Backbone as numpy.savetxt, mean C-alpha at the origin, in Angstrom:
# Nx Ny Nz CAx CAy CAz Cx Cy Cz
-8.33 6.90 -3.26 -7.66 6.12 -2.51 -6.31 6.83 -2.19
-5.78 6.69 -1.11 -4.30 7.16 -0.98 -3.49 6.00 -0.79
-2.09 6.07 -1.02 -1.25 4.90 -0.73 -0.12 5.42 -0.46
0.81 4.88 0.73 2.04 5.31 0.68 3.03 4.22 0.33
3.98 4.30 -0.52 4.58 3.06 -1.02 6.13 3.19 -0.61
6.53 2.18 0.01 7.85 2.03 0.58 8.57 0.97 -0.04
9.61 1.56 -0.55 10.59 0.12 -1.05 11.47 -0.46 -0.26
11.23 -1.74 0.27 11.70 -2.33 1.35 12.61 -3.64 1.09
13.80 -3.65 1.87 14.28 -4.97 2.13 13.56 -6.04 2.58
13.00 -5.60 3.48 11.79 -6.59 4.19 10.76 -5.85 5.13
9.47 -6.59 5.40 8.71 -6.11 6.14 7.90 -7.09 6.69
7.42 -6.94 8.10 6.42 -7.85 8.85 5.34 -6.99 9.22
4.30 -7.79 9.65 3.23 -7.39 10.19 2.84 -8.21 11.45
2.67 -7.65 12.62 2.52 -8.29 13.88 1.03 -7.97 14.22
0.25 -8.82 14.81 -0.92 -8.42 15.24 -1.09 -9.24 16.94
-1.00 -8.43 17.90 -1.00 -8.95 19.26 0.25 -9.73 19.40
1.32 -9.05 19.01 2.69 -9.68 19.09 2.85 -10.96 18.19
1.99 -11.22 17.56 2.11 -12.61 16.77 2.19 -12.19 15.37
3.63 -12.48 14.87 3.86 -12.31 13.36 2.81 -12.88 12.43
2.17 -12.09 11.48 1.08 -12.54 10.62 1.48 -12.53 9.34
2.50 -11.76 8.88 2.63 -11.67 7.52 4.26 -11.07 7.09
4.85 -11.62 6.21 6.43 -11.40 6.18 6.61 -11.24 4.30
7.46 -10.36 4.29 7.95 -10.37 2.84 9.42 -10.02 2.96
10.19 -10.39 1.54 11.52 -10.00 1.62 11.31 -8.59 0.80
12.26 -8.49 -0.19 12.50 -7.20 -1.02 11.33 -6.89 -1.88
10.86 -5.90 -1.94 9.65 -5.60 -2.46 9.04 -4.19 -2.22
7.79 -3.96 -2.03 7.28 -2.66 -1.52 6.16 -3.12 -0.67
6.06 -2.12 0.58 5.05 -2.10 1.60 4.05 -1.10 1.20
2.90 -1.22 0.92 1.83 -0.38 0.50 0.60 -0.21 1.43
0.78 1.08 2.13 0.07 1.22 2.84 -1.38 1.88 2.28
-2.56 1.37 2.40 -3.82 1.80 1.61 -4.76 2.44 2.44
-5.32 3.69 2.07 -6.47 4.46 2.75 -7.44 4.13 1.49
-8.63 3.95 2.08 -9.80 3.80 1.23 -11.09 5.10 1.46
-11.13 5.93 0.57 -12.20 7.16 0.70 -13.57 6.69 0.38
-14.40 7.57 0.91 -15.84 7.44 0.92 -16.10 7.55 -0.78
-15.52 8.14 -1.56 -15.88 8.19 -3.14 -14.95 7.31 -4.09
-14.20 6.45 -3.34 -13.25 5.40 -4.16 -14.30 4.39 -4.97
-13.69 3.95 -6.07 -14.24 3.15 -6.81 -13.41 2.20 -7.47
-13.93 1.13 -8.18 -13.27 0.22 -8.99 -12.16 0.69 -9.94
-12.43 1.95 -10.42 -11.46 2.53 -11.33 -10.31 3.02 -10.63
-10.20 3.40 -9.45 -9.21 3.61 -8.62 -8.34 2.79 -8.23
-8.88 1.51 -7.86 -8.18 0.16 -7.94 -7.42 -0.01 -9.10
-7.99 0.14 -10.20 -7.45 -0.47 -11.53 -6.11 0.45 -11.77
-6.40 2.12 -11.65 -5.36 2.65 -11.72 -4.39 2.69 -10.74
-4.37 2.44 -9.66 -3.46 2.35 -8.49 -2.66 0.96 -8.77
-3.40 -0.16 -8.92 -2.36 -1.14 -9.18 -1.77 -1.37 -10.49
-1.97 -0.83 -11.55 -1.41 -0.55 -12.66 -0.13 0.25 -12.47
-0.19 1.42 -11.57 0.60 2.29 -11.39 1.86 1.82 -10.53
1.38 1.00 -9.33 2.22 0.56 -8.51 3.28 -0.64 -9.07
2.50 -1.52 -9.95 3.28 -2.65 -10.39 4.31 -2.13 -11.31
4.09 -1.17 -12.20 4.95 -0.84 -13.16 5.90 0.48 -12.56
5.73 0.83 -11.30 6.70 1.88 -10.67 7.98 1.78 -10.89
8.82 2.49 -11.55 10.34 2.00 -11.64 11.12 2.68 -10.47
11.07 2.12 -9.39 11.91 2.65 -8.29 12.90 1.54 -7.75
13.16 0.67 -8.63 14.61 -0.22 -8.11 15.34 0.00 -9.08
16.58 -0.32 -8.46 17.75 0.12 -9.18 17.92 -1.24 -10.48
18.63 -0.39 -11.58 19.30 -1.19 -12.34 20.82 -1.64 -12.10
21.74 -2.35 -13.21 22.83 -2.74 -13.11 23.77 -1.40 -12.97
23.26 -0.29 -13.32 23.97 0.86 -13.30 23.58 1.68 -11.88
22.84 1.24 -11.04 22.48 2.04 -9.85 21.30 3.12 -10.15
20.52 2.83 -11.29 19.67 3.86 -11.47 18.51 3.23 -11.33
17.32 3.97 -10.88 16.00 3.57 -10.61 15.06 3.37 -11.73
15.02 2.08 -12.46 14.58 1.76 -13.75 14.01 0.38 -13.91
13.91 -0.08 -12.76 13.14 -1.47 -12.51 11.97 -1.47 -11.64
10.94 -2.21 -12.10 9.75 -2.08 -11.24 9.56 -3.43 -10.35
8.64 -3.48 -9.48 8.83 -4.68 -8.54 8.64 -6.05 -9.39
7.92 -6.12 -10.55 7.95 -7.20 -11.16 9.58 -7.55 -11.71
9.91 -6.35 -12.45 11.28 -6.79 -12.84 12.43 -7.37 -12.04
12.16 -7.11 -10.74 13.13 -7.43 -9.84 12.60 -8.84 -8.99
11.37 -9.40 -9.31 10.83 -10.42 -8.79 10.38 -10.30 -7.31
9.91 -8.95 -6.89 9.76 -8.65 -5.58 8.34 -9.07 -5.14
8.26 -8.86 -3.85 7.18 -9.04 -3.07 6.22 -7.76 -2.75
4.79 -7.99 -2.52 4.48 -6.58 -2.14 3.37 -6.98 -0.83
3.44 -6.03 0.14 2.53 -6.31 1.22 1.71 -5.14 1.35
0.51 -5.48 1.57 -0.77 -4.45 1.48 -1.13 -4.37 2.89
-1.19 -3.08 3.60 -1.74 -2.85 4.94 -2.65 -1.65 4.88
-3.66 -2.23 5.41 -4.95 -1.08 5.37 -4.50 0.07 6.36
-4.82 1.18 5.94 -4.45 2.41 6.92 -5.50 3.49 6.94
-6.62 3.46 7.55 -7.64 4.59 7.36 -7.02 6.09 7.65
-6.08 6.01 8.52 -5.44 7.23 8.77 -4.92 8.17 7.77
-4.74 7.55 6.53 -4.25 8.27 5.52 -5.34 9.07 4.76
-6.40 8.86 5.25 -7.71 9.74 5.00 -8.12 10.85 5.95
-7.06 11.12 6.68 -7.38 12.24 7.79 -7.15 13.57 7.09
-8.30 14.38 7.63 -8.49 15.88 7.21 -8.11 16.53 8.46
-7.18 17.35 8.05 -6.33 18.07 9.35 -6.56 19.71 9.16
-7.60 19.94 8.40 -7.88 21.53 8.10 -8.21 22.43 9.40
-9.09 21.57 10.09 -9.46 22.46 11.41 -8.82 21.82 12.54
-8.40 22.69 13.60 -7.91 22.28 14.81 -6.60 21.25 14.81
-6.57 20.57 15.79 -5.32 19.70 16.02 -5.61 18.12 16.14
-7.14 17.88 16.06 -7.40 16.47 16.12 -7.90 16.23 14.63
-7.35 15.22 13.96 -7.73 14.73 12.51 -9.28 14.42 12.57
-9.86 14.48 11.64 -10.95 14.28 11.25 -11.06 13.17 10.14
-11.72 12.09 10.42 -11.77 10.86 9.54 -13.19 11.02 8.86
-13.77 11.94 8.25 -14.93 12.10 7.59 -14.85 11.54 6.29
-13.60 11.71 5.64 -13.27 11.24 4.20 -12.84 9.57 4.19
-12.71 8.92 5.16 -12.42 7.56 5.29 -13.77 6.76 4.93
-13.41 5.60 4.32 -14.68 5.05 3.89 -15.38 4.08 5.11
-16.48 4.09 5.22 -16.87 3.16 6.25 -16.47 1.63 6.08
-16.60 0.62 7.05 -16.15 -0.81 6.79 -17.07 -1.18 5.49
-18.18 -1.10 5.53 -19.09 -1.71 4.61 -18.47 -1.40 3.04
-17.63 -0.44 3.13 -17.31 0.05 1.86 -15.72 -0.30 1.57
-15.02 0.01 2.73 -13.71 -0.24 2.73 -13.32 -1.39 2.61
-13.65 -2.32 3.40 -13.34 -3.66 3.41 -13.27 -4.44 2.14
-14.38 -4.34 1.24 -14.39 -5.03 -0.08 -13.63 -4.37 -1.09
-13.26 -2.87 -0.79 -12.39 -2.29 -1.78 -10.90 -2.97 -1.29
-10.62 -2.81 -0.02 -9.03 -3.49 0.29 -9.05 -4.81 -0.45
-9.96 -5.74 -0.03 -9.90 -7.13 -0.55 -9.75 -7.04 -1.91
-10.44 -6.36 -2.97 -10.44 -6.26 -3.99 -9.08 -6.01 -4.71
-8.57 -4.81 -4.05 -7.18 -4.07 -4.18 -6.07 -5.03 -4.13
-6.14 -5.96 -2.96 -5.22 -7.12 -2.64 -5.18 -8.08 -3.65
-6.49 -8.53 -4.11 -6.80 -9.72 -5.15 -6.24 -9.16 -6.46
-6.32 -7.93 -6.76 -5.94 -7.48 -8.19 -4.37 -7.27 -8.30
-4.06 -6.78 -7.05 -2.42 -6.55 -6.94 -1.70 -8.05 -6.99
-2.24 -9.12 -6.38 -1.68 -10.39 -6.53 -1.69 -10.84 -8.01
-2.89 -10.78 -8.61 -2.87 -11.05 -10.15 -2.05 -10.24 -10.88
-1.55 -8.92 -10.69 -0.79 -8.23 -11.59 0.53 -8.69 -11.34
0.97 -9.07 -10.05 2.51 -9.43 -9.98 2.60 -11.15 -9.97
1.62 -11.75 -9.98 1.53 -12.99 -10.33 1.98 -14.17 -9.25
1.69 -13.43 -8.13 1.79 -14.19 -6.83 1.09 -13.41 -5.64
0.69 -14.41 -4.59 -0.29 -13.77 -3.49 0.49 -12.49 -3.10
-0.29 -11.56 -2.49 0.17 -10.37 -1.67 0.01 -10.72 -0.23
1.11 -10.26 0.63 1.18 -10.41 1.82 0.30 -9.33 2.53
-0.70 -9.77 3.59 -1.51 -8.55 4.11 -1.55 -8.43 5.64
-2.05 -7.43 6.03 -2.11 -7.15 7.51 -3.71 -7.62 7.69
-4.24 -7.39 8.87 -5.53 -7.73 9.08 -6.45 -6.36 9.02
-7.43 -5.99 8.12 -8.34 -5.14 8.17 -8.90 -4.69 9.59
-8.79 -3.53 10.01 -9.36 -2.99 11.18 -8.48 -3.36 12.51
-7.50 -4.12 12.48 -6.78 -4.68 13.62 -5.74 -3.79 14.06
-5.49 -3.61 15.19 -4.34 -2.94 15.60 -3.05 -3.75 15.47
-2.27 -3.29 14.53 -1.07 -4.02 13.77 0.43 -2.99 14.35
1.20 -3.84 14.44 2.76 -3.30 14.26 3.27 -3.64 13.08
3.80 -2.68 12.32 4.60 -2.98 10.97 5.92 -2.58 11.17
6.87 -3.64 10.92 8.12 -3.56 11.06 8.53 -3.51 9.52
9.56 -2.64 9.21 10.21 -2.57 7.89 11.73 -2.10 7.88
12.23 -2.65 6.86 13.40 -1.86 6.68 13.40 -1.35 5.40
13.20 0.05 5.34 13.17 0.98 4.09 14.34 0.76 3.35
14.18 0.57 2.04 15.51 0.65 1.26 15.55 1.64 0.40
16.66 2.82 0.76 16.90 3.91 0.07 17.30 4.91 1.01
16.37 5.43 1.82 14.77 5.20 1.60 14.16 5.52 0.37
13.42 4.93 -0.16 12.28 5.36 -0.99 10.81 5.25 -0.43
10.17 6.23 -0.74 8.73 6.37 -0.13 8.02 7.17 -1.22
7.00 6.85 -1.78 6.14 7.46 -2.79 4.70 7.56 -2.27
4.08 8.92 -2.52 2.78 8.94 -2.06 1.99 9.00 -3.23
0.88 8.44 -3.33 -0.05 8.67 -4.62 -1.46 8.83 -4.01
-2.18 9.70 -4.67 -3.70 9.65 -4.54 -4.44 9.69 -5.82
-5.42 8.93 -5.58 -6.31 8.70 -7.17 -6.76 9.92 -7.52
-7.22 10.85 -6.27 -7.69 12.21 -6.69 -6.86 13.08 -7.42
-5.59 12.83 -7.63 -4.46 13.50 -8.01 -3.73 12.68 -9.29
-4.40 12.42 -10.18 -3.85 11.77 -11.26 -2.98 12.35 -12.16
-3.03 13.68 -12.30 -2.40 14.42 -13.36 -1.13 15.19 -12.67
């Protein structure tokens, strides 16, 4: 699994120009599911993301987690994170999980993330063409890949 985590002041998802989800201060998590991802990848990512200390403390030092600040989380599926660009100029999606695997993994990730922060997670719609609007705070953007844990 690959994620792009953005610390945001706010984020919204629109589908067909209709707003479908919105959060205030917190994290926007773009999630890509690969063909060889497992429940262990979900567990590792959820634990890391919830504890990631990227919010400022009273001294302006990034020392607080999304839980510490009572922030929200929005998860948006993004298969393009699994792109392979090794050959040519057109990305290959060979490493992206098929819908039959990706949808249950995405749903489980969202469920476990919500349980970890103690409130529902805002989401986009898997497979939909979406517009994601955000106000990046910092900017702070973190990339994580469960295949590179060390």
